C-alpha positions as a printed Julia matrix, in Angstrom:
482×3 Matrix{Float64}:
 104.2   152.69  63.85
 103.93  151.69  60.14
 105.02  148.22  59.17
 108.01  148.0   56.85
 108.17  146.29  53.56
 108.54  142.56  53.21
 110.99  140.68  51.08
 109.98  137.31  49.63
 112.91  135.22  48.69
 111.75  132.95  45.85
 113.57  129.79  45.01
 111.76  126.94  43.21
 108.24  128.4   43.7
 107.58  130.41  40.63
 103.77  130.74  41.13
 101.26  133.12  42.66
  98.7   130.46  43.77
  99.49  128.28  46.77
 102.64  130.15  47.56
 102.53  130.5   51.41
 105.42  132.99  51.67
 103.97  135.29  48.99
 100.42  134.94  50.42
 101.54  135.89  53.91
 103.54  138.86  52.7
 100.62  140.07  50.51
  98.18  139.73  53.43
 100.39  142.03  55.54
  99.32  145.07  53.67
 102.78  146.52  53.38
 104.9   146.79  50.22
 106.35  143.49  48.87
 109.57  142.87  47.07
 110.18  139.47  45.52
 113.77  138.52  44.94
 115.47  135.69  43.12
 119.09  135.21  44.12
 121.61  133.6   41.76
 123.69  131.84  44.35
 127.33  130.78  43.9
 127.44  127.43  42.16
 127.91  124.47  44.44
 127.4   120.79  44.27
 124.56  119.85  41.99
 124.2   123.3   40.49
 121.55  123.33  37.73
 122.4   121.37  34.63
 122.19  122.86  31.13
 118.51  121.88  30.47
 117.26  122.92  33.96
 119.16  126.33  33.73
 117.42  126.92  30.35
 113.99  126.16  31.87
 114.74  128.27  34.95
 115.35  131.4   32.8
 112.02  130.97  31.09
 110.21  130.28  34.3
 111.64  133.2   36.07
 110.73  135.51  33.15
 107.16  134.31  33.32
 107.04  134.69  37.16
 108.38  138.26  36.81
 105.56  139.14  34.44
 102.99  137.62  36.96
 104.4   139.66  39.87
 104.4   142.92  37.86
 100.91  142.03  36.64
  99.57  142.38  40.24
 101.53  145.48  41.03
 104.65  143.98  42.5
 108.35  144.02  41.83
 110.76  141.11  41.23
 114.46  141.7   41.26
 117.36  139.43  40.59
 120.53  139.63  42.59
 123.82  137.65  42.56
 125.75  136.49  45.66
 125.59  134.8   48.98
 121.95  134.92  50.13
 122.48  136.23  53.58
 124.53  139.24  52.37
 122.04  139.88  49.54
 119.07  139.82  51.81
 120.67  142.08  54.37
 121.6   144.49  51.55
 117.95  144.49  50.35
 116.58  145.1   53.86
 118.87  148.16  54.11
 117.97  149.42  50.67
 114.18  149.09  51.1
 113.73  149.42  54.88
 112.19  145.99  54.96
 111.63  144.46  58.34
 110.46  140.98  57.31
 111.94  138.31  55.05
 109.88  135.3   54.04
 110.56  132.09  52.01
 109.19  128.71  51.4
 111.13  125.82  52.88
 113.77  123.74  51.09
 114.25  120.14  52.04
 117.72  119.14  50.94
 119.83  119.01  54.1
 122.56  121.24  52.74
 120.0   123.85  51.62
 118.14  123.63  54.89
 121.25  124.17  56.87
 122.17  127.15  54.76
 118.72  128.59  55.28
 119.02  128.1   59.08
 122.3   130.05  59.06
 120.67  132.84  56.97
 117.6   132.98  59.29
 119.99  133.24  62.37
 121.96  136.09  60.74
 118.77  138.02  59.6
 117.25  137.6   63.1
 120.37  138.89  64.69
 120.18  141.97  62.46
 116.65  142.69  63.86
 114.63  141.3   61.0
 111.58  139.04  61.28
 112.03  135.73  59.43
 109.31  133.46  58.3
 109.95  130.03  56.77
 106.76  128.57  55.27
 105.96  125.1   54.15
 105.02  125.25  50.46
 106.71  122.64  48.23
 105.69  119.27  49.66
 102.38  117.83  50.73
 103.78  116.46  54.01
 106.79  117.7   56.02
 109.54  115.05  56.34
 109.37  115.24  60.18
 105.65  114.67  60.14
 105.64  111.27  58.39
 107.78  108.81  60.41
 107.45  105.36  61.87
 105.97  105.06  65.42
 109.59  104.96  66.72
 110.39  108.25  65.04
 112.47  106.81  62.14
 112.04  107.54  58.39
 110.04  104.94  56.49
 112.3   102.74  54.31
 109.56  101.07  52.31
 107.44  103.23  49.98
 104.37  101.11  50.48
 104.36  101.77  54.3
 105.33  105.41  53.75
 102.42  106.0   51.35
  99.94  104.2   53.63
 101.06  106.5   56.52
 100.5   109.53  54.23
  97.07  108.39  53.24
  96.12  107.76  56.82
  96.86  111.36  57.69
  94.5   114.27  56.95
  94.59  115.16  53.32
  96.95  117.94  52.22
  95.54  121.31  53.03
  93.64  123.15  50.23
  95.8   125.29  47.95
  95.99  128.96  48.87
  94.47  131.47  46.38
  96.76  133.72  44.41
  96.99  137.29  45.74
  95.32  139.73  43.43
  97.4   142.67  44.42
 100.8   143.46  45.77
 101.77  146.8   47.25
 104.71  148.19  45.33
 107.78  149.78  46.84
 107.95  153.52  46.08
 111.54  153.13  44.89
 112.29  149.54  43.93
 115.94  148.47  44.11
 117.85  147.9   40.93
 118.1   144.54  39.27
 121.51  142.81  39.22
 121.01  139.62  37.1
 124.0   137.69  35.84
 124.89  138.25  32.16
 122.95  136.17  29.76
 125.0   133.24  28.58
 124.76  131.87  25.03
 122.03  129.15  24.82
 123.44  125.65  24.5
 123.15  124.0   21.04
 120.3   121.79  22.16
 118.12  124.72  23.25
 116.45  124.91  19.85
 115.18  121.39  20.36
 113.98  122.08  23.84
 112.2   125.25  22.68
 110.41  123.3   19.82
 109.33  120.68  22.51
 108.38  123.21  25.06
 107.35  126.49  23.37
 107.74  129.74  25.25
 103.9   129.99  25.56
 103.97  126.72  27.54
 106.12  128.12  30.28
 105.01  129.55  33.59
 102.17  129.05  36.06
  99.35  129.62  33.58
 100.78  126.86  31.24
 101.18  124.54  34.23
  97.58  124.96  35.37
  96.32  124.56  31.78
  98.32  121.37  31.38
  97.06  120.08  34.74
  93.46  120.8   33.8
  93.81  119.16  30.43
  95.28  116.04  32.07
  92.53  115.61  34.71
  89.89  116.25  32.11
  90.87  113.25  29.97
  94.16  111.26  30.26
  93.75  110.83  33.98
  90.89  108.51  33.55
  93.12  106.13  31.49
  96.37  106.75  33.47
  96.55  103.36  35.02
  96.4   101.81  31.45
  98.29  104.2   29.3
 101.03  105.57  31.62
 103.53  102.94  30.49
 102.99  103.45  26.72
 105.59  105.94  25.45
 103.86  106.47  22.13
 100.68  107.79  23.81
 100.03  111.01  25.68
  99.16  109.04  28.82
 101.23  110.94  31.42
 100.69  114.41  32.84
 103.89  115.95  31.54
 103.78  118.18  34.72
 107.25  117.17  35.99
 109.21  120.26  34.84
 106.47  122.6   36.12
 106.48  120.73  39.5
 110.27  120.82  39.65
 110.28  124.61  39.28
 107.24  125.23  41.43
 105.02  126.54  38.68
 102.48  124.29  40.16
 102.38  122.86  43.67
 101.82  119.23  44.7
  98.76  120.27  46.64
  97.25  121.86  43.58
  97.9   118.52  41.68
  96.57  116.43  44.5
  93.28  118.33  44.88
  92.73  118.59  41.11
  93.11  114.92  40.78
  90.9   114.19  43.76
  88.21  116.43  42.42
  88.26  114.73  39.05
  87.5   111.4   40.89
  88.78  109.55  37.8
  89.57  105.77  37.71
  93.24  106.54  37.19
  93.45  108.89  40.11
  94.88  106.56  42.72
  97.68  105.41  40.43
  98.53  108.94  39.57
  98.52  110.15  43.12
 100.78  107.25  44.04
 103.39  108.75  41.66
 103.0   112.06  43.42
 103.57  110.09  46.71
 106.85  108.69  45.27
 108.04  112.17  44.78
 107.28  112.88  48.42
 109.05  109.61  49.41
 112.21  110.67  47.47
 112.31  114.09  49.16
 111.68  112.65  52.58
 114.52  110.22  51.94
 116.86  112.96  50.93
 115.84  115.0   53.99
 116.91  112.14  56.25
 119.87  110.78  54.16
 121.97  113.72  52.85
 124.23  111.44  50.77
 121.43  110.22  48.55
 122.66  111.93  45.37
 126.25  110.74  45.77
 126.57  107.54  47.63
 124.61  104.25  47.8
 122.31  104.12  50.85
 123.31  100.47  51.11
 126.89  101.05  51.81
 128.27   97.69  50.52
 127.38   98.87  47.06
 130.28  101.29  47.25
 132.42   98.3   46.38
 130.21   97.01  43.57
 132.38   95.51  40.77
 131.56   98.02  38.0
 133.35   97.59  34.66
 135.73  100.16  33.34
 134.2   102.22  30.56
 135.51  101.58  27.08
 133.18  103.98  25.19
 129.96  102.22  26.23
 128.83  105.25  28.22
 129.17  107.55  25.19
 127.26  105.03  23.04
 124.42  105.07  25.68
 124.3   108.87  25.93
 124.05  109.33  22.16
 121.58  106.55  21.54
 123.94  104.11  19.81
 123.71  100.97  21.94
 121.99   98.71  19.33
 118.83   98.33  21.44
 116.15  100.38  19.78
 114.06  101.23  22.87
 117.19  102.38  24.73
 118.42  104.43  21.84
 115.04  106.02  21.12
 114.78  107.11  24.68
 118.22  108.59  24.76
 117.63  110.44  21.46
 114.27  111.76  22.76
 116.14  113.04  25.83
 118.79  114.81  23.66
 116.11  116.39  21.45
 113.45  117.41  24.0
 115.07  117.47  27.49
 112.49  114.9   28.65
 111.91  111.17  28.65
 108.89  109.01  29.33
 109.03  107.39  32.77
 108.88  103.77  31.6
 111.66  104.44  29.1
 113.71  106.13  31.93
 113.61  102.77  33.75
 114.55  100.78  30.75
 117.57  102.94  29.78
 118.71  103.18  33.4
 118.49   99.51  33.93
 120.46   98.94  30.73
 123.25  101.23  31.72
 123.58   99.96  35.29
 122.85   96.18  34.79
 123.59   95.39  31.13
 126.68   97.63  30.95
 127.7    97.66  34.66
 128.4   101.35  34.56
 128.03  103.2   37.89
 124.58  104.63  38.44
 126.13  107.97  39.39
 127.2   108.52  35.77
 123.67  108.03  34.59
 122.35  110.22  37.32
 124.75  113.05  36.42
 123.8   112.75  32.75
 120.1   112.96  33.47
 120.73  115.85  35.82
 122.38  117.88  32.95
 119.97  116.87  30.26
 116.51  116.88  31.9
 114.34  119.97  31.98
 112.55  118.38  34.98
 115.74  117.65  36.83
 114.82  117.12  40.46
 117.59  116.34  42.95
 115.71  113.95  45.19
 113.68  112.17  42.48
 116.66  111.83  40.12
 118.89  110.37  42.88
 116.1   108.24  44.36
 115.06  106.75  40.97
 118.71  105.9   40.06
 119.36  104.24  43.37
 116.04  102.31  43.0
 117.2   101.0   39.55
 120.65  100.17  40.83
 119.25   98.32  43.83
 121.22  100.36  46.43
 118.48  102.72  47.75
 115.43  102.53  49.94
 112.76  100.06  48.79
 114.92   99.44  45.72
 114.25   97.17  42.84
 115.05   93.56  43.66
 118.56   92.71  42.64
 117.33   90.1   40.2
 115.03   92.65  38.35
 117.08   93.24  35.24
 114.87   94.6   32.41
 115.18   92.89  29.11
 115.08   95.89  26.79
 113.6    93.85  23.89
 110.83   92.34  25.9
 110.05   95.7   27.61
 109.91   97.34  24.15
 107.61   94.61  22.72
 105.31   94.88  25.68
 105.09   98.73  25.88
 105.79   99.79  22.36
 104.25   96.85  20.54
 103.78   98.55  17.21
 107.14  100.3   17.4
 105.68  103.76  17.07
 107.97  105.32  19.66
 111.07  103.68  18.2
 110.15  104.81  14.69
 109.61  108.36  15.86
 113.13  108.67  17.22
 115.09  106.19  15.01
 114.0   107.03  11.52
 116.74  104.68  10.22
 114.77  101.79  11.43
 111.39  103.07  10.46
 110.89  100.65   7.53
 111.59   97.51   9.56
 108.45   95.33  10.11
 106.93   95.19  13.65
 108.43   91.85  14.42
 111.96   93.09  13.99
 111.62   96.82  14.93
 112.89   96.03  18.5
 115.5    93.39  17.5
 117.05   94.48  14.17
 120.17   92.36  14.86
 118.02   89.25  14.43
 116.35   90.33  11.16
 117.25   88.27   8.01
 119.44   90.04   5.53
 116.76   90.54   2.96
 114.48   92.18   5.57
 117.29   94.51   6.56
 118.04   95.3    2.88
 114.4    96.12   2.08
 114.28   98.41   5.16
 117.56  100.16   4.13
 119.25   99.06   7.38
 122.93   98.22   7.35
 123.99   96.94  10.69
 127.23   98.41  11.88
 126.76  101.42   9.5
 123.25  103.0    9.58
 122.47  101.37  12.94
 124.94   99.72  15.38
 125.09   96.11  16.43
 124.21   95.62  20.1
 126.86   96.68  22.53
 126.24   93.48  24.58
 124.21   90.32  24.32
 121.44   90.74  26.99
 121.42   87.15  28.16
 125.18   87.19  28.81
 124.97   90.64  30.44
 122.09   89.54  32.71
 124.17   86.53  33.91
 127.2    88.79  34.47
 125.08   91.19  36.47
 123.55   88.47  38.53
 126.91   87.23  39.54
 127.96   90.74  40.62
 124.7    91.28  42.48
 125.02   87.94  44.23
 128.13   89.34  45.93
 126.0    92.15  47.42
 122.98   89.99  48.18
 121.56   89.54  51.71
 119.67   92.29  53.56
 121.68   91.46  56.66
 124.73   92.62  54.75
 122.95   95.83  53.52
 123.2    98.23  56.44
 121.86  101.66  55.51
 124.04  104.76  55.69
 123.71  106.36  59.15
 120.89  108.77  59.38
 122.01  112.39  59.35
 120.38  115.82  59.66
């Protein structure tokens, strides 16, 4: 009896290579249909920037699928109903997908698998988007690791991630593919022009991801340990949006960096490990995006907002490194990692605005928005997550800027109104003499704002608030779920 077609449900895995679900379907020898389902919006639906990137990524993936003879269709609706309809339309007897790790998504996938199996379909869930499964890296007592160092050591002590799977060279097409049913195209948001300038269409999709990875391991990787914290230099991989949308897999990145054997490789792979740690944390603690893992922080004495959050989002805080970072985010949908830490610390600790507000803003504005990493990083900065920054680590935005943007090149790029200030005042314009400001064309309070807060005072205020939360014995973690 001939085997029926297979349906591959694609989510955040828009690539041919190292795509276990697609590889297994292709190896079966029967026709393959790839489907992307536009699911009803729920909590943490894609923000504006991620939705923009998804459309481009999906378009590039469709071209790839068609290029090897296959078909990709888009459908709208609840996944179980959509997949059952497609099975009836095509005569498919197998449905495959790559695993998701957010507990809500996993639970939904389990329900879908149960319903499809009850309808007589074969269901295959493959592991494709992490290097290590969350249930595979745990303490000897079977608990999730709560310190990144111990977690990463445990990962490194395991066998290396398996080698990436090759891309299928041919897919068998269905004789009569089902019709597309994509949602209507929405008008692009006003910031899309800036995103497109920063990330041209030619730089979307799997081919662009692999080219960027290769360019990184060929040169910047060897200097990564030195240059990764310098926002005016191309010292990071810029792979984060491609990784977030599965245009490249973590296993591909791991083995490419390992093969390069560069001096900066260990530091870079450690960052890939942090991504794993965040996703493992989310898999074990479903409330990570919404609630502090250290529950007493639910009562942290945040200050009421009096317009300070709007000043932060628009890059009008009076601290140049913070403002440059936020304007770069507005313009490009991306921000350098060191600058992300600085602007986040400023919001949470200098302004005492809840980390969830910053997390939601980043979620909407980042092209590389990643649920686990975004939440994990904000909880790290706020001091309320696993292996969080010490409560007393409160970044001084001026000293951070002078250390990592010593010549002010990054600030001058994004704050042209300060470009003529000399280096010694570029990060502290409020302290510049009147004649220096005048020669630079800077009018404080007009062309550039005065600082929202004085950092020394803000640090003391934050320390008082954090002292109330201090003491690991008073920091019980949220109960493990899922």
